[in-house]
mmJSON file of the N, C-alpha and C atoms, coordinates in Angstrom:
{"data_MODEL":{"atom_site":{
"group_PDB":["ATOM","ATOM","ATOM","ATOM","ATOM","ATOM","ATOM","ATOM","ATOM","ATOM","ATOM","ATOM","ATOM","ATOM","ATOM","ATOM","ATOM","ATOM","ATOM","ATOM","ATOM","ATOM","ATOM","ATOM","ATOM","ATOM","ATOM","ATOM","ATOM","ATOM","ATOM","ATOM","ATOM","ATOM","ATOM","ATOM","ATOM","ATOM","ATOM","ATOM","ATOM","ATOM","ATOM","ATOM","ATOM","ATOM","ATOM","ATOM","ATOM","ATOM","ATOM","ATOM","ATOM","ATOM","ATOM","ATOM","ATOM","ATOM","ATOM","ATOM","ATOM","ATOM","ATOM","ATOM","ATOM","ATOM","ATOM","ATOM","ATOM","ATOM","ATOM","ATOM","ATOM","ATOM","ATOM","ATOM","ATOM","ATOM","ATOM","ATOM","ATOM","ATOM","ATOM","ATOM","ATOM","ATOM","ATOM","ATOM","ATOM","ATOM","ATOM","ATOM","ATOM","ATOM","ATOM","ATOM","ATOM","ATOM","ATOM","ATOM","ATOM","ATOM","ATOM","ATOM","ATOM","ATOM","ATOM","ATOM","ATOM","ATOM","ATOM","ATOM","ATOM","ATOM","ATOM","ATOM","ATOM","ATOM","ATOM","ATOM","ATOM","ATOM","ATOM","ATOM","ATOM","ATOM","ATOM","ATOM","ATOM","ATOM","ATOM","ATOM","ATOM","ATOM","ATOM","ATOM","ATOM","ATOM","ATOM","ATOM","ATOM","ATOM","ATOM","ATOM","ATOM","ATOM","ATOM","ATOM","ATOM","ATOM","ATOM","ATOM","ATOM","ATOM","ATOM","ATOM","ATOM","ATOM","ATOM","ATOM","ATOM","ATOM","ATOM","ATOM","ATOM","ATOM","ATOM","ATOM","ATOM","ATOM","ATOM","ATOM","ATOM","ATOM","ATOM","ATOM","ATOM","ATOM","ATOM","ATOM","ATOM","ATOM","ATOM","ATOM","ATOM","ATOM","ATOM","ATOM","ATOM","ATOM","ATOM","ATOM","ATOM","ATOM","ATOM","ATOM","ATOM","ATOM","ATOM","ATOM","ATOM","ATOM","ATOM","ATOM","ATOM","ATOM","ATOM"],
"id":[1,2,3,4,5,6,7,8,9,10,11,12,13,14,15,16,17,18,19,20,21,22,23,24,25,26,27,28,29,30,31,32,33,34,35,36,37,38,39,40,41,42,43,44,45,46,47,48,49,50,51,52,53,54,55,56,57,58,59,60,61,62,63,64,65,66,67,68,69,70,71,72,73,74,75,76,77,78,79,80,81,82,83,84,85,86,87,88,89,90,91,92,93,94,95,96,97,98,99,100,101,102,103,104,105,106,107,108,109,110,111,112,113,114,115,116,117,118,119,120,121,122,123,124,125,126,127,128,129,130,131,132,133,134,135,136,137,138,139,140,141,142,143,144,145,146,147,148,149,150,151,152,153,154,155,156,157,158,159,160,161,162,163,164,165,166,167,168,169,170,171,172,173,174,175,176,177,178,179,180,181,182,183,184,185,186,187,188,189,190,191,192,193,194,195,196,197,198,199,200,201,202,203,204,205,206,207],
"type_symbol":["N","C","C","N","C","C","N","C","C","N","C","C","N","C","C","N","C","C","N","C","C","N","C","C","N","C","C","N","C","C","N","C","C","N","C","C","N","C","C","N","C","C","N","C","C","N","C","C","N","C","C","N","C","C","N","C","C","N","C","C","N","C","C","N","C","C","N","C","C","N","C","C","N","C","C","N","C","C","N","C","C","N","C","C","N","C","C","N","C","C","N","C","C","N","C","C","N","C","C","N","C","C","N","C","C","N","C","C","N","C","C","N","C","C","N","C","C","N","C","C","N","C","C","N","C","C","N","C","C","N","C","C","N","C","C","N","C","C","N","C","C","N","C","C","N","C","C","N","C","C","N","C","C","N","C","C","N","C","C","N","C","C","N","C","C","N","C","C","N","C","C","N","C","C","N","C","C","N","C","C","N","C","C","N","C","C","N","C","C","N","C","C","N","C","C","N","C","C","N","C","C","N","C","C","N","C","C"],
"label_atom_id":["N","CA","C","N","CA","C","N","CA","C","N","CA","C","N","CA","C","N","CA","C","N","CA","C","N","CA","C","N","CA","C","N","CA","C","N","CA","C","N","CA","C","N","CA","C","N","CA","C","N","CA","C","N","CA","C","N","CA","C","N","CA","C","N","CA","C","N","CA","C","N","CA","C","N","CA","C","N","CA","C","N","CA","C","N","CA","C","N","CA","C","N","CA","C","N","CA","C","N","CA","C","N","CA","C","N","CA","C","N","CA","C","N","CA","C","N","CA","C","N","CA","C","N","CA","C","N","CA","C","N","CA","C","N","CA","C","N","CA","C","N","CA","C","N","CA","C","N","CA","C","N","CA","C","N","CA","C","N","CA","C","N","CA","C","N","CA","C","N","CA","C","N","CA","C","N","CA","C","N","CA","C","N","CA","C","N","CA","C","N","CA","C","N","CA","C","N","CA","C","N","CA","C","N","CA","C","N","CA","C","N","CA","C","N","CA","C","N","CA","C","N","CA","C","N","CA","C","N","CA","C","N","CA","C","N","CA","C","N","CA","C"],
"label_alt_id":[null,null,null,null,null,null,null,null,null,null,null,null,null,null,null,null,null,null,null,null,null,null,null,null,null,null,null,null,null,null,null,null,null,null,null,null,null,null,null,null,null,null,null,null,null,null,null,null,null,null,null,null,null,null,null,null,null,null,null,null,null,null,null,null,null,null,null,null,null,null,null,null,null,null,null,null,null,null,null,null,null,null,null,null,null,null,null,null,null,null,null,null,null,null,null,null,null,null,null,null,null,null,null,null,null,null,null,null,null,null,null,null,null,null,null,null,null,null,null,null,null,null,null,null,null,null,null,null,null,null,null,null,null,null,null,null,null,null,null,null,null,null,null,null,null,null,null,null,null,null,null,null,null,null,null,null,null,null,null,null,null,null,null,null,null,null,null,null,null,null,null,null,null,null,null,null,null,null,null,null,null,null,null,null,null,null,null,null,null,null,null,null,null,null,null,null,null,null,null,null,null,null,null,null,null,null,null],
"label_comp_id":["MET","MET","MET","SER","SER","SER","GLY","GLY","GLY","ILE","ILE","ILE","GLY","GLY","GLY","PHE","PHE","PHE","ILE","ILE","ILE","GLN","GLN","GLN","MET","MET","MET","THR","THR","THR","GLN","GLN","GLN","ASN","ASN","ASN","ASN","ASN","ASN","GLY","GLY","GLY","TYR","TYR","TYR","THR","THR","THR","ASN","ASN","ASN","LYS","LYS","LYS","GLU","GLU","GLU","MET","MET","MET","LEU","LEU","LEU","HIS","HIS","HIS","PHE","PHE","PHE","ILE","ILE","ILE","ARG","ARG","ARG","VAL","VAL","VAL","GLU","GLU","GLU","VAL","VAL","VAL","GLN","GLN","GLN","ASP","ASP","ASP","LEU","LEU","LEU","HIS","HIS","HIS","LYS","LYS","LYS","ARG","ARG","ARG","ILE","ILE","ILE","ASP","ASP","ASP","PHE","PHE","PHE","LEU","LEU","LEU","HIS","HIS","HIS","GLU","GLU","GLU","LYS","LYS","LYS","ILE","ILE","ILE","ASN","ASN","ASN","LYS","LYS","LYS","THR","THR","THR","PRO","PRO","PRO","THR","THR","THR","ARG","ARG","ARG","GLY","GLY","GLY","GLU","GLU","GLU","ILE","ILE","ILE","VAL","VAL","VAL","GLY","GLY","GLY","TRP","TRP","TRP","LEU","LEU","LEU","VAL","VAL","VAL","GLY","GLY","GLY","LEU","LEU","LEU","SER","SER","SER","SER","SER","SER","THR","THR","THR","ALA","ALA","ALA","ALA","ALA","ALA","PHE","PHE","PHE","LEU","LEU","LEU","ASN","ASN","ASN","THR","THR","THR","ILE","ILE","ILE","MET","MET","MET"],
"label_asym_id":["A","A","A","A","A","A","A","A","A","A","A","A","A","A","A","A","A","A","A","A","A","A","A","A","A","A","A","A","A","A","A","A","A","A","A","A","A","A","A","A","A","A","A","A","A","A","A","A","A","A","A","A","A","A","A","A","A","A","A","A","A","A","A","A","A","A","A","A","A","A","A","A","A","A","A","A","A","A","A","A","A","A","A","A","A","A","A","A","A","A","A","A","A","A","A","A","A","A","A","A","A","A","A","A","A","A","A","A","A","A","A","A","A","A","A","A","A","A","A","A","A","A","A","A","A","A","A","A","A","A","A","A","A","A","A","A","A","A","A","A","A","A","A","A","A","A","A","A","A","A","A","A","A","A","A","A","A","A","A","A","A","A","A","A","A","A","A","A","A","A","A","A","A","A","A","A","A","A","A","A","A","A","A","A","A","A","A","A","A","A","A","A","A","A","A","A","A","A","A","A","A","A","A","A","A","A","A"],
"label_entity_id":["1","1","1","1","1","1","1","1","1","1","1","1","1","1","1","1","1","1","1","1","1","1","1","1","1","1","1","1","1","1","1","1","1","1","1","1","1","1","1","1","1","1","1","1","1","1","1","1","1","1","1","1","1","1","1","1","1","1","1","1","1","1","1","1","1","1","1","1","1","1","1","1","1","1","1","1","1","1","1","1","1","1","1","1","1","1","1","1","1","1","1","1","1","1","1","1","1","1","1","1","1","1","1","1","1","1","1","1","1","1","1","1","1","1","1","1","1","1","1","1","1","1","1","1","1","1","1","1","1","1","1","1","1","1","1","1","1","1","1","1","1","1","1","1","1","1","1","1","1","1","1","1","1","1","1","1","1","1","1","1","1","1","1","1","1","1","1","1","1","1","1","1","1","1","1","1","1","1","1","1","1","1","1","1","1","1","1","1","1","1","1","1","1","1","1","1","1","1","1","1","1","1","1","1","1","1","1"],
"label_seq_id":[1,1,1,2,2,2,3,3,3,4,4,4,5,5,5,6,6,6,7,7,7,8,8,8,9,9,9,10,10,10,11,11,11,12,12,12,13,13,13,14,14,14,15,15,15,16,16,16,17,17,17,18,18,18,19,19,19,20,20,20,21,21,21,22,22,22,23,23,23,24,24,24,25,25,25,26,26,26,27,27,27,28,28,28,29,29,29,30,30,30,31,31,31,32,32,32,33,33,33,34,34,34,35,35,35,36,36,36,37,37,37,38,38,38,39,39,39,40,40,40,41,41,41,42,42,42,43,43,43,44,44,44,45,45,45,46,46,46,47,47,47,48,48,48,49,49,49,50,50,50,51,51,51,52,52,52,53,53,53,54,54,54,55,55,55,56,56,56,57,57,57,58,58,58,59,59,59,60,60,60,61,61,61,62,62,62,63,63,63,64,64,64,65,65,65,66,66,66,67,67,67,68,68,68,69,69,69],
"pdbx_PDB_ins_code":[null,null,null,null,null,null,null,null,null,null,null,null,null,null,null,null,null,null,null,null,null,null,null,null,null,null,null,null,null,null,null,null,null,null,null,null,null,null,null,null,null,null,null,null,null,null,null,null,null,null,null,null,null,null,null,null,null,null,null,null,null,null,null,null,null,null,null,null,null,null,null,null,null,null,null,null,null,null,null,null,null,null,null,null,null,null,null,null,null,null,null,null,null,null,null,null,null,null,null,null,null,null,null,null,null,null,null,null,null,null,null,null,null,null,null,null,null,null,null,null,null,null,null,null,null,null,null,null,null,null,null,null,null,null,null,null,null,null,null,null,null,null,null,null,null,null,null,null,null,null,null,null,null,null,null,null,null,null,null,null,null,null,null,null,null,null,null,null,null,null,null,null,null,null,null,null,null,null,null,null,null,null,null,null,null,null,null,null,null,null,null,null,null,null,null,null,null,null,null,null,null,null,null,null,null,null,null],
"Cartn_x":[-11.991,-11.404,-11.758,-12.612,-13.271,-14.71,-14.444,-15.237,-15.815,-16.621,-17.066,-16.222,-15.353,-14.078,-13.446,-13.236,-12.668,-13.823,-14.86,-15.999,-15.889,-15.977,-16.192,-14.904,-13.907,-12.624,-12.432,-13.004,-13.004,-14.075,-15.109,-16.202,-15.491,-15.555,-15.208,-15.949,-17.341,-18.736,-18.871,-18.115,-18.041,-16.819,-15.869,-14.766,-13.484,-12.618,-11.674,-10.405,-9.532,-8.438,-7.724,-7.533,-6.857,-7.555,-9.044,-9.824,-9.822,-9.832,-9.715,-8.448,-7.426,-5.963,-6.083,-6.733,-6.579,-7.474,-8.434,-9.189,-8.623,-7.852,-6.895,-5.988,-5.126,-4.173,-4.441,-5.989,-6.383,-6.639,-7.419,-7.691,-6.36,-5.523,-3.834,-3.248,-3.66,-3.075,-3.414,-5.018,-5.95,-5.484,-5.194,-4.746,-3.296,-2.551,-1.262,-1.263,-2.311,-2.524,-3.029,-4.014,-4.482,-3.313,-2.443,-1.493,-0.513,-0.403,0.753,-0.004,-1.365,-2.023,-1.834,-2.077,-1.97,-0.948,0.356,1.557,2.048,1.611,1.895,1.149,-0.266,-0.914,-0.335,0.231,1.143,2.182,2.932,4.431,4.287,3.038,2.818,2.846,2.236,1.909,3.294,3.692,4.884,4.395,5.105,5.118,5.159,4.315,4.589,5.813,6.728,8.369,8.784,8.809,9.302,9.136,7.575,7.072,7.719,7.776,8.291,9.902,10.449,11.94,12.426,11.557,11.397,11.078,10.314,9.902,11.346,11.718,13.125,14.01,14.326,15.547,14.926,14.185,13.698,14.001,13.342,13.429,14.813,15.5,17.04,17.787,17.413,18.141,17.719,16.527,16.106,16.708,16.796,17.441,19.18,19.646,21.103,21.314,20.311,20.745,20.133,19.443,18.816,20.063,21.076,21.941,23.195,23.311,24.655,24.37,22.928,22.993,22.367],
"Cartn_y":[42.229,40.902,39.797,39.857,38.626,37.941,37.105,36.516,35.333,34.682,33.454,32.431,32.155,31.291,31.507,32.721,32.892,32.573,32.889,32.491,30.861,30.151,28.71,27.983,28.939,28.25,28.232,29.49,29.963,28.918,28.556,27.966,26.533,25.907,24.59,23.911,24.011,23.394,23.242,24.632,24.564,24.123,23.362,22.904,24.071,23.71,24.69,24.16,24.903,24.399,23.165,23.37,22.339,20.696,20.911,19.914,19.244,20.343,19.751,19.094,19.474,19.129,17.606,17.576,16.19,15.008,15.427,14.849,14.174,15.146,14.797,13.811,14.02,13.234,11.858,11.805,10.044,9.515,10.083,9.62,9.226,10.098,9.645,8.433,8.525,7.136,6.117,6.304,5.31,4.869,5.484,5.254,4.484,4.675,4.178,2.732,2.61,1.291,0.321,0.808,0.158,-0.088,0.689,0.483,-0.525,-0.468,-1.655,-2.793,-3.089,-4.245,-4.83,-3.974,-4.486,-4.756,-4.097,-4.523,-5.921,-5.925,-7.581,-8.687,-8.008,-9.017,-9.334,-8.581,-8.693,-9.467,-8.836,-9.732,-11.363,-11.739,-13.217,-14.096,-13.508,-14.614,-14.494,-15.477,-15.483,-14.746,-13.989,-13.662,-14.539,-13.981,-14.872,-15.213,-14.336,-14.465,-15.445,-15.398,-16.177,-17.558,-18.052,-19.167,-19.976,-18.829,-19.235,-19.694,-18.929,-18.959,-20.431,-20.796,-21.893,-23.146,-23.102,-24.067,-24.113,-23.12,-23.322,-24.043,-23.636,-23.931,-25.697,-26.145,-27.275,-28.069,-27.844,-28.294,-28.36,-27.655,-27.417,-28.478,-28.619,-29.548,-31.173,-31.286,-32.436,-33.021,-31.979,-32.28,-32.809,-31.722,-32.17,-33.385,-33.798,-34.961,-35.981,-36.065,-37.03,-37.253,-36.136,-36.404,-36.928,-36.946,-37.497,-38.812,-39.531,-40.617,-41.556],
"Cartn_z":[-0.13,-0.951,-0.078,0.69,1.273,0.439,-0.723,-1.374,-0.663,-1.424,-1.139,-0.69,-1.353,-1.233,0.402,0.392,1.913,3.112,2.738,3.484,3.892,2.725,2.927,3.454,3.217,4.023,5.29,5.853,7.169,7.942,7.331,8.077,8.236,9.089,9.178,10.215,9.79,10.46,12.053,12.499,14.056,14.626,14.015,14.415,14.416,15.251,15.247,14.361,14.027,13.192,13.871,15.118,15.909,15.846,15.859,15.83,14.213,13.415,11.807,11.671,12.158,11.705,12.685,13.831,14.459,13.553,12.97,12.072,10.89,10.519,9.08,9.412,10.641,11.171,11.34,12.006,12.238,11.069,10.002,8.728,7.91,7.893,7.592,8.603,9.494,10.266,10.007,9.608,9.241,7.711,6.902,5.703,5.806,6.535,6.652,7.258,8.187,8.512,7.328,6.642,5.57,4.535,4.276,3.328,3.607,5.276,5.684,5.481,5.658,5.741,4.272,3.225,1.841,1.432,2.039,1.765,2.298,3.428,4.174,3.273,3.04,2.01,0.734,0.17,-1.242,-1.138,0.12,0.208,0.887,1.341,1.671,0.261,-0.652,-1.849,-2.574,-3.316,-4.383,-5.421,-6.099,-7.424,-8.6,-9.731,-10.798,-11.314,-11.082,-11.651,-10.688,-9.484,-8.389,-8.765,-9.014,-9.419,-10.805,-11.748,-13.076,-12.678,-11.799,-11.455,-10.804,-9.625,-9.112,-10.123,-11.224,-12.024,-13.086,-13.437,-14.214,-13.422,-12.235,-11.62,-11.266,-11.114,-10.915,-12.315,-13.213,-14.508,-14.941,-14.719,-15.39,-14.122,-13.066,-12.197,-12.492,-12.996,-13.542,-14.505,-15.563,-16.838,-16.645,-15.772,-15.282,-15.008,-13.966,-13.131,-14.345,-15.149,-16.29,-16.969,-17.292,-18.581,-17.778,-16.331,-15.382,-15.322,-15.328,-14.963,-16.353],
"occupancy":[1.0,1.0,1.0,1.0,1.0,1.0,1.0,1.0,1.0,1.0,1.0,1.0,1.0,1.0,1.0,1.0,1.0,1.0,1.0,1.0,1.0,1.0,1.0,1.0,1.0,1.0,1.0,1.0,1.0,1.0,1.0,1.0,1.0,1.0,1.0,1.0,1.0,1.0,1.0,1.0,1.0,1.0,1.0,1.0,1.0,1.0,1.0,1.0,1.0,1.0,1.0,1.0,1.0,1.0,1.0,1.0,1.0,1.0,1.0,1.0,1.0,1.0,1.0,1.0,1.0,1.0,1.0,1.0,1.0,1.0,1.0,1.0,1.0,1.0,1.0,1.0,1.0,1.0,1.0,1.0,1.0,1.0,1.0,1.0,1.0,1.0,1.0,1.0,1.0,1.0,1.0,1.0,1.0,1.0,1.0,1.0,1.0,1.0,1.0,1.0,1.0,1.0,1.0,1.0,1.0,1.0,1.0,1.0,1.0,1.0,1.0,1.0,1.0,1.0,1.0,1.0,1.0,1.0,1.0,1.0,1.0,1.0,1.0,1.0,1.0,1.0,1.0,1.0,1.0,1.0,1.0,1.0,1.0,1.0,1.0,1.0,1.0,1.0,1.0,1.0,1.0,1.0,1.0,1.0,1.0,1.0,1.0,1.0,1.0,1.0,1.0,1.0,1.0,1.0,1.0,1.0,1.0,1.0,1.0,1.0,1.0,1.0,1.0,1.0,1.0,1.0,1.0,1.0,1.0,1.0,1.0,1.0,1.0,1.0,1.0,1.0,1.0,1.0,1.0,1.0,1.0,1.0,1.0,1.0,1.0,1.0,1.0,1.0,1.0,1.0,1.0,1.0,1.0,1.0,1.0,1.0,1.0,1.0,1.0,1.0,1.0,1.0,1.0,1.0,1.0,1.0,1.0],
"B_iso_or_equiv":[0.0,0.0,0.0,0.0,0.0,0.0,0.0,0.0,0.0,0.0,0.0,0.0,0.0,0.0,0.0,0.0,0.0,0.0,0.0,0.0,0.0,0.0,0.0,0.0,0.0,0.0,0.0,0.0,0.0,0.0,0.0,0.0,0.0,0.0,0.0,0.0,0.0,0.0,0.0,0.0,0.0,0.0,0.0,0.0,0.0,0.0,0.0,0.0,0.0,0.0,0.0,0.0,0.0,0.0,0.0,0.0,0.0,0.0,0.0,0.0,0.0,0.0,0.0,0.0,0.0,0.0,0.0,0.0,0.0,0.0,0.0,0.0,0.0,0.0,0.0,0.0,0.0,0.0,0.0,0.0,0.0,0.0,0.0,0.0,0.0,0.0,0.0,0.0,0.0,0.0,0.0,0.0,0.0,0.0,0.0,0.0,0.0,0.0,0.0,0.0,0.0,0.0,0.0,0.0,0.0,0.0,0.0,0.0,0.0,0.0,0.0,0.0,0.0,0.0,0.0,0.0,0.0,0.0,0.0,0.0,0.0,0.0,0.0,0.0,0.0,0.0,0.0,0.0,0.0,0.0,0.0,0.0,0.0,0.0,0.0,0.0,0.0,0.0,0.0,0.0,0.0,0.0,0.0,0.0,0.0,0.0,0.0,0.0,0.0,0.0,0.0,0.0,0.0,0.0,0.0,0.0,0.0,0.0,0.0,0.0,0.0,0.0,0.0,0.0,0.0,0.0,0.0,0.0,0.0,0.0,0.0,0.0,0.0,0.0,0.0,0.0,0.0,0.0,0.0,0.0,0.0,0.0,0.0,0.0,0.0,0.0,0.0,0.0,0.0,0.0,0.0,0.0,0.0,0.0,0.0,0.0,0.0,0.0,0.0,0.0,0.0,0.0,0.0,0.0,0.0,0.0,0.0],
"pdbx_formal_charge":[null,null,null,null,null,null,null,null,null,null,null,null,null,null,null,null,null,null,null,null,null,null,null,null,null,null,null,null,null,null,null,null,null,null,null,null,null,null,null,null,null,null,null,null,null,null,null,null,null,null,null,null,null,null,null,null,null,null,null,null,null,null,null,null,null,null,null,null,null,null,null,null,null,null,null,null,null,null,null,null,null,null,null,null,null,null,null,null,null,null,null,null,null,null,null,null,null,null,null,null,null,null,null,null,null,null,null,null,null,null,null,null,null,null,null,null,null,null,null,null,null,null,null,null,null,null,null,null,null,null,null,null,null,null,null,null,null,null,null,null,null,null,null,null,null,null,null,null,null,null,null,null,null,null,null,null,null,null,null,null,null,null,null,null,null,null,null,null,null,null,null,null,null,null,null,null,null,null,null,null,null,null,null,null,null,null,null,null,null,null,null,null,null,null,null,null,null,null,null,null,null,null,null,null,null,null,null],
"auth_seq_id":[1,1,1,2,2,2,3,3,3,4,4,4,5,5,5,6,6,6,7,7,7,8,8,8,9,9,9,10,10,10,11,11,11,12,12,12,13,13,13,14,14,14,15,15,15,16,16,16,17,17,17,18,18,18,19,19,19,20,20,20,21,21,21,22,22,22,23,23,23,24,24,24,25,25,25,26,26,26,27,27,27,28,28,28,29,29,29,30,30,30,31,31,31,32,32,32,33,33,33,34,34,34,35,35,35,36,36,36,37,37,37,38,38,38,39,39,39,40,40,40,41,41,41,42,42,42,43,43,43,44,44,44,45,45,45,46,46,46,47,47,47,48,48,48,49,49,49,50,50,50,51,51,51,52,52,52,53,53,53,54,54,54,55,55,55,56,56,56,57,57,57,58,58,58,59,59,59,60,60,60,61,61,61,62,62,62,63,63,63,64,64,64,65,65,65,66,66,66,67,67,67,68,68,68,69,69,69],
"auth_comp_id":["MET","MET","MET","SER","SER","SER","GLY","GLY","GLY","ILE","ILE","ILE","GLY","GLY","GLY","PHE","PHE","PHE","ILE","ILE","ILE","GLN","GLN","GLN","MET","MET","MET","THR","THR","THR","GLN","GLN","GLN","ASN","ASN","ASN","ASN","ASN","ASN","GLY","GLY","GLY","TYR","TYR","TYR","THR","THR","THR","ASN","ASN","ASN","LYS","LYS","LYS","GLU","GLU","GLU","MET","MET","MET","LEU","LEU","LEU","HIS","HIS","HIS","PHE","PHE","PHE","ILE","ILE","ILE","ARG","ARG","ARG","VAL","VAL","VAL","GLU","GLU","GLU","VAL","VAL","VAL","GLN","GLN","GLN","ASP","ASP","ASP","LEU","LEU","LEU","HIS","HIS","HIS","LYS","LYS","LYS","ARG","ARG","ARG","ILE","ILE","ILE","ASP","ASP","ASP","PHE","PHE","PHE","LEU","LEU","LEU","HIS","HIS","HIS","GLU","GLU","GLU","LYS","LYS","LYS","ILE","ILE","ILE","ASN","ASN","ASN","LYS","LYS","LYS","THR","THR","THR","PRO","PRO","PRO","THR","THR","THR","ARG","ARG","ARG","GLY","GLY","GLY","GLU","GLU","GLU","ILE","ILE","ILE","VAL","VAL","VAL","GLY","GLY","GLY","TRP","TRP","TRP","LEU","LEU","LEU","VAL","VAL","VAL","GLY","GLY","GLY","LEU","LEU","LEU","SER","SER","SER","SER","SER","SER","THR","THR","THR","ALA","ALA","ALA","ALA","ALA","ALA","PHE","PHE","PHE","LEU","LEU","LEU","ASN","ASN","ASN","THR","THR","THR","ILE","ILE","ILE","MET","MET","MET"],
"auth_asym_id":["A","A","A","A","A","A","A","A","A","A","A","A","A","A","A","A","A","A","A","A","A","A","A","A","A","A","A","A","A","A","A","A","A","A","A","A","A","A","A","A","A","A","A","A","A","A","A","A","A","A","A","A","A","A","A","A","A","A","A","A","A","A","A","A","A","A","A","A","A","A","A","A","A","A","A","A","A","A","A","A","A","A","A","A","A","A","A","A","A","A","A","A","A","A","A","A","A","A","A","A","A","A","A","A","A","A","A","A","A","A","A","A","A","A","A","A","A","A","A","A","A","A","A","A","A","A","A","A","A","A","A","A","A","A","A","A","A","A","A","A","A","A","A","A","A","A","A","A","A","A","A","A","A","A","A","A","A","A","A","A","A","A","A","A","A","A","A","A","A","A","A","A","A","A","A","A","A","A","A","A","A","A","A","A","A","A","A","A","A","A","A","A","A","A","A","A","A","A","A","A","A","A","A","A","A","A","A"],
"auth_atom_id":["N","CA","C","N","CA","C","N","CA","C","N","CA","C","N","CA","C","N","CA","C","N","CA","C","N","CA","C","N","CA","C","N","CA","C","N","CA","C","N","CA","C","N","CA","C","N","CA","C","N","CA","C","N","CA","C","N","CA","C","N","CA","C","N","CA","C","N","CA","C","N","CA","C","N","CA","C","N","CA","C","N","CA","C","N","CA","C","N","CA","C","N","CA","C","N","CA","C","N","CA","C","N","CA","C","N","CA","C","N","CA","C","N","CA","C","N","CA","C","N","CA","C","N","CA","C","N","CA","C","N","CA","C","N","CA","C","N","CA","C","N","CA","C","N","CA","C","N","CA","C","N","CA","C","N","CA","C","N","CA","C","N","CA","C","N","CA","C","N","CA","C","N","CA","C","N","CA","C","N","CA","C","N","CA","C","N","CA","C","N","CA","C","N","CA","C","N","CA","C","N","CA","C","N","CA","C","N","CA","C","N","CA","C","N","CA","C","N","CA","C","N","CA","C","N","CA","C","N","CA","C","N","CA","C","N","CA","C","N","CA","C"],
"pdbx_PDB_model_num":[1,1,1,1,1,1,1,1,1,1,1,1,1,1,1,1,1,1,1,1,1,1,1,1,1,1,1,1,1,1,1,1,1,1,1,1,1,1,1,1,1,1,1,1,1,1,1,1,1,1,1,1,1,1,1,1,1,1,1,1,1,1,1,1,1,1,1,1,1,1,1,1,1,1,1,1,1,1,1,1,1,1,1,1,1,1,1,1,1,1,1,1,1,1,1,1,1,1,1,1,1,1,1,1,1,1,1,1,1,1,1,1,1,1,1,1,1,1,1,1,1,1,1,1,1,1,1,1,1,1,1,1,1,1,1,1,1,1,1,1,1,1,1,1,1,1,1,1,1,1,1,1,1,1,1,1,1,1,1,1,1,1,1,1,1,1,1,1,1,1,1,1,1,1,1,1,1,1,1,1,1,1,1,1,1,1,1,1,1,1,1,1,1,1,1,1,1,1,1,1,1,1,1,1,1,1,1]
}}}
């Protein structure tokens, strides 16, 4: 029952399973660093909803001040 798939799965280009798992772990850590960088980059800029909220708040404050003066 050892077909071609079994041979391909057991051939790790000369690396042991421990070495292959280390390579995978390092790549996953790099991906996590990249994701954290992108999260920080996204969170630095205000969203469209926040900008619109500030504009609505300022315009309503201006309208309120205009009515009481």
